[in-house]
C-alpha angles and dihedrals in degrees: 000000000000124000118257117253110249102178149352133228129207119227118233093256090050092050091051093050092046092050091048091052092049093048097046100036118111117193118240117262087229089070109098090206092056113154114187091197092057091226094125098043115119120203124200134186126223120199117201117196116217132172092261106032148331121283117215126203126178116206134192122219088246090066102256115127141180130205106229097175114147098223091179088072093059 
């Protein structure tokens, strides 16, 4: 039996891409909760386990997302 996964870590390249997305992202004007200051945006991370590595996607509360997976590390 395999051990349960208790946490994930981002690689340096993934952190850089995620931070860039968060800094440059502008929420859609269709979002009723739009906040032009960005103070109320909530970002989440999704980790997808594959047979060869872990995919990483960062998502904004407005629905926009970016895949920041460092495929070079696979």
